[in-house]
Every structure is written in C-alpha cells, then in structure tokens.
C-alpha positions as CSV (number, residue, x, y, z in Angstrom):
1,X,-0.1,-0.4,-0.2
2,X,1.9,3.3,-1.0
3,X,1.4,6.0,0.5
4,X,-2.0,5.3,1.5
5,X,-4.2,8.4,3.4
6,X,-5.5,7.9,7.0
7,X,-9.0,8.6,8.1
8,X,-9.4,8.6,12.0
9,X,-13.2,8.9,13.3
10,X,-14.3,9.8,16.5
11,X,-18.1,10.0,17.6
12,X,-19.0,12.6,20.0
13,X,-21.7,13.3,22.5
14,X,-21.2,16.1,25.1
15,X,-17.1,15.8,25.3
16,X,-16.2,19.4,25.4
17,X,-13.6,18.7,28.4
18,X,-12.0,16.2,26.5
19,X,-12.2,16.8,22.9
20,X,-9.9,19.9,22.6
21,X,-7.1,17.4,24.1
22,X,-7.6,14.1,21.8
23,X,-7.9,16.2,18.4
24,X,-4.3,18.0,19.4
25,X,-2.8,14.2,20.4
26,X,-4.3,12.8,17.4
27,X,-3.0,15.0,14.9
28,X,0.5,15.3,16.1
29,X,0.5,11.2,16.2
30,X,-0.7,10.9,12.4
31,X,1.6,13.5,11.4
32,X,4.8,11.5,12.8
33,X,3.9,9.2,9.7
34,X,4.0,11.7,7.1
35,X,0.8,10.3,5.2
36,X,-2.1,12.0,4.0
37,X,-4.6,12.1,6.8
38,X,-8.0,13.8,7.5
39,X,-10.0,13.7,11.2
40,X,-13.3,13.3,11.3
41,X,-15.6,14.1,14.6
42,X,-19.3,13.0,14.2
43,X,-20.7,15.4,16.8
44,X,-24.1,13.1,18.0
45,X,-26.4,15.6,19.0
46,X,-24.2,17.4,21.6
47,X,-25.8,20.2,23.8
48,X,-22.2,21.4,24.7
49,X,-19.0,23.2,23.0
50,X,-17.7,19.8,21.5
51,X,-18.6,21.0,18.2
52,X,-17.3,24.3,18.1
53,X,-14.0,23.1,19.9
54,X,-13.9,20.3,17.4
55,X,-14.2,22.5,14.4
56,X,-11.2,24.9,16.0
57,X,-9.0,22.4,16.7
58,X,-9.4,21.6,12.8
59,X,-11.3,18.5,12.7
60,X,-13.9,18.0,9.6
61,X,-17.0,18.1,11.9
62,X,-20.2,16.0,10.7
63,X,-23.2,16.9,12.9
64,X,-26.5,15.3,13.8
65,X,-29.0,17.6,14.9
66,X,-30.0,15.0,18.0
67,X,-28.4,11.9,19.4
68,X,-28.2,8.9,17.0
69,X,-25.8,6.8,18.6
70,X,-22.7,5.7,18.0
71,X,-23.2,2.9,15.8
72,X,-25.3,5.7,13.3
73,X,-22.2,8.1,14.4
74,X,-19.6,5.7,13.1
75,X,-21.8,4.6,10.0
76,X,-22.3,8.3,8.8
77,X,-18.0,8.5,9.5
78,X,-17.5,5.6,7.2
79,X,-19.4,7.1,4.6
80,X,-17.5,10.1,4.5
81,X,-14.3,9.0,5.1
82,X,-11.9,9.3,2.4
83,X,-9.2,7.6,3.5
84,X,-8.1,3.7,2.8
85,X,-7.1,3.0,6.1
86,X,-9.9,3.8,8.8
87,X,-8.8,4.5,12.8
88,X,-11.7,4.7,15.2
89,X,-11.3,6.0,18.7
90,X,-13.6,7.4,21.4
91,X,-13.6,11.2,22.3
92,X,-13.6,10.5,26.0
93,X,-9.7,10.7,26.5
94,X,-9.8,7.0,27.2
95,X,-7.8,5.9,24.4
96,X,-4.3,7.2,23.7
97,X,-3.7,8.7,20.1
98,X,0.0,7.9,20.4
99,X,-1.2,4.5,19.5
100,X,-2.7,5.1,16.5
101,X,0.8,4.1,15.2
102,X,0.8,0.2,16.7
103,X,-3.0,-0.1,14.7
104,X,-1.7,1.6,11.8
105,X,1.4,-0.6,11.5
106,X,-0.1,-4.3,10.7
107,X,-2.4,-2.7,8.1
108,X,0.7,-1.6,6.3
109,X,2.0,-4.9,6.7
110,X,-1.2,-6.6,5.2
111,X,-3.4,-7.1,7.8
112,X,-7.4,-6.3,7.1
113,X,-8.0,-5.4,10.6
114,X,-6.5,-4.5,13.7
115,X,-8.3,-4.4,17.5
116,X,-6.6,-2.1,20.1
117,X,-6.9,-4.7,23.0
118,X,-7.2,-3.3,26.6
119,X,-6.4,-6.5,28.0
120,X,-4.2,-7.8,25.6
121,X,-1.5,-7.7,28.7
122,X,-3.9,-7.6,31.7
123,X,-2.9,-3.9,32.4
124,X,-6.1,-2.4,31.2
125,X,-8.6,-3.8,33.9
126,X,-8.4,-0.5,35.9
127,X,-9.3,1.6,32.5
128,X,-12.8,0.7,33.4
129,X,-15.9,-0.7,35.9
130,X,-15.2,-4.5,37.1
131,X,-18.9,-4.9,36.2
132,X,-17.5,-3.7,32.2
133,X,-14.7,-5.9,32.6
134,X,-17.0,-8.6,33.5
135,X,-19.4,-8.2,30.6
136,X,-16.1,-7.8,28.2
137,X,-15.1,-11.3,29.6
138,X,-18.7,-13.0,29.1
139,X,-18.9,-11.5,25.6
140,X,-15.8,-13.0,24.3
141,X,-16.5,-16.2,25.0
142,X,-20.2,-16.0,23.7
143,X,-17.8,-14.7,20.7
144,X,-15.7,-17.9,20.6
145,X,-18.2,-20.0,21.1
146,X,-19.9,-18.6,17.9
147,X,-17.3,-17.8,15.8
148,X,-14.8,-20.6,17.2
149,X,-12.1,-17.3,17.0
150,X,-10.8,-15.9,19.9
151,X,-10.8,-12.3,20.5
152,X,-9.5,-10.5,24.2
153,X,-11.4,-7.4,24.1
154,X,-14.4,-7.8,21.6
155,X,-15.9,-4.4,22.7
156,X,-13.0,-1.9,21.9
157,X,-13.9,1.3,20.4
158,X,-10.2,1.5,18.8
159,X,-9.2,0.0,15.8
160,X,-8.2,0.3,12.3
161,X,-9.3,-1.2,8.9
162,X,-8.7,-1.2,5.3
163,X,-11.8,0.7,3.5
164,X,-12.4,-2.1,1.2
165,X,-13.2,-4.3,4.1
166,X,-15.7,-1.9,6.0
167,X,-17.4,-1.6,2.6
168,X,-18.1,-4.9,2.5
169,X,-19.8,-4.9,6.1
170,X,-23.2,-3.7,6.6
171,X,-23.6,-2.2,10.2
172,X,-27.3,-2.1,11.1
173,X,-26.5,-1.4,14.6
174,X,-27.3,2.4,15.9
175,X,-25.8,2.0,19.5
176,X,-23.3,0.7,21.2
177,X,-23.9,-2.9,20.3
178,X,-21.6,-1.8,17.0
179,X,-18.9,-2.6,18.5
180,X,-19.8,-6.5,18.9
181,X,-21.4,-6.5,15.3
182,X,-18.4,-5.1,13.6
183,X,-16.5,-7.9,16.0
184,X,-18.4,-10.7,14.7
185,X,-18.8,-10.0,11.3
186,X,-15.0,-9.5,11.1
187,X,-14.1,-12.9,12.7
188,X,-16.9,-14.6,10.4
189,X,-15.4,-12.6,7.3
190,X,-12.2,-14.6,6.5
191,X,-10.0,-11.7,6.7
192,X,-7.1,-11.2,9.0
193,X,-7.7,-9.8,12.2
194,X,-4.8,-8.9,14.7
195,X,-4.8,-7.3,18.1
196,X,-2.2,-5.0,19.6
197,X,-2.3,-3.9,22.9
198,X,-2.8,-0.8,23.7
199,X,-2.8,1.8,26.6
200,X,-6.1,2.4,28.3
201,X,-7.8,4.7,31.0
202,X,-10.7,5.8,32.4
203,X,-12.7,8.5,31.0
204,X,-11.0,12.0,31.4
205,X,-14.3,13.9,32.2
206,X,-18.2,12.9,32.8
207,X,-19.1,9.5,33.5
208,X,-19.9,6.1,31.1
209,X,-22.9,6.4,29.1
210,X,-23.3,2.3,28.5
211,X,-26.1,0.5,30.5
212,X,-24.5,-3.0,31.7
213,X,-28.0,-4.1,31.6
214,X,-29.8,-2.7,29.4
215,X,-26.9,-2.4,26.5
216,X,-25.6,-6.0,27.9
217,X,-29.0,-7.6,27.2
218,X,-28.8,-6.0,23.7
219,X,-25.0,-7.1,23.0
220,X,-26.1,-10.8,24.2
221,X,-28.7,-10.8,21.8
222,X,-26.8,-9.3,19.1
223,X,-24.6,-11.8,19.2
224,X,-26.7,-14.6,18.8
225,X,-27.8,-12.9,15.6
226,X,-25.0,-11.8,13.9
227,X,-23.3,-15.2,14.4
228,X,-26.3,-16.7,12.0
229,X,-26.5,-13.7,9.3
230,X,-24.1,-11.6,7.2
C-alpha cells in the first residue's frame, strides 16, 4: 500500500472537556507517519461546545441534529471517510492517540483489521469498571463459542480497518452494539484480524453512558443474531 491516506473517525456526544486534548494529540500522532490524513468528528447531537471545539482544532465535523447513537455515528463517518485506512477511537480521552501507530503498522504490513486491546497484557483492567470488565469477558467467550475465534477485547472502540473491508460489511447497529457487530462480522469474514495491546485509562471527564444491563442484554442478543447472519 503506497502512501495510503488515513482517516480517523471520532464519534462524540457532549465531550467538550476532552475533545480538544484528544484532537491535538491525534493530529500530532498521525503527522509522525508523513501520510495524508483527515480527522472526522461525528458530533452526535451534542448540546455543549463539542462541535465548536472540534472545528477550532481543525477537524472535519459532521453534525447530527439529535443523538442517534454510536453505531449511527460510525456508519456516517465511514461513508464520509476518504482514507484507505480508517481508524476509530472514542472522544472521552480513554484511548491513547499515540497508539494509533500500533494500529496502522499491521495494516501497512498486510492485516485487514486491527483491534486495540485493553486486556491483551492484563494491564487494562483498571481502565473501566469491574462490571464492564466482566461483561467484556463474557461477550468474548460467547463470541468464541459462536465463531471459533478468540479475541481479548471484543468491545474496544479503538480499531483500524482497510476501507475496502468496511465497504463489505453492512452495519445495522445504531447504538453501542456496533462494536460487537463489527467484531463478529469481521471474525466470520475470513479476513486477517490482528490484536495489539494499547494503553487505556478511565475517561477524562463525566461518566460512561453504557448501561451494563440494558446495553449488555442488547449485545447478547446481537451476538446470537450476527453469528447466523451476515
């Protein structure tokens, strides 16, 4: 892949306290590759200054008039992205933008999809609540049972894809189930999926909007659905 373009897609909902720092570090990280790049923030109905701050920091900003959910935001970003390599990450400061390099290198060396795992080395357990860690382990196990393939962090939002691979996957999730949908469909696709260990920390400000019970149940239903359909 000669001089591919990189697109970094960041869904954001009311993340004014973290989006500026995240974007500053993302721009710095992608500049190290000396590759053409674009940073796309999908402002998912924010009522704070997220949109203004993202624009001020040089990102391309797509705006939803109301909150449509992470899956919808990612799908919109994917359709807009011009890059050959697409990176997704969260806007809350939990991901380390300097780790973008770890995601991109395997793609440059032939991988189709790279998952940034918080738990590959066992050091990410303090980056989220124990209940979320347990839920992730349970979902990982169910995905292993359904696909025969093991991943250590099926719920990571920090990923890299070849754009051609994403174009072959239809995303139907509107909410947080999108990570599970992408994981299951990618594992079943026969594409080369790699995991790399990344640094993760608790979100910089605010609180997680994931409901471990409501969203967890939807994710479990999703695993069963996407394990038998493409």
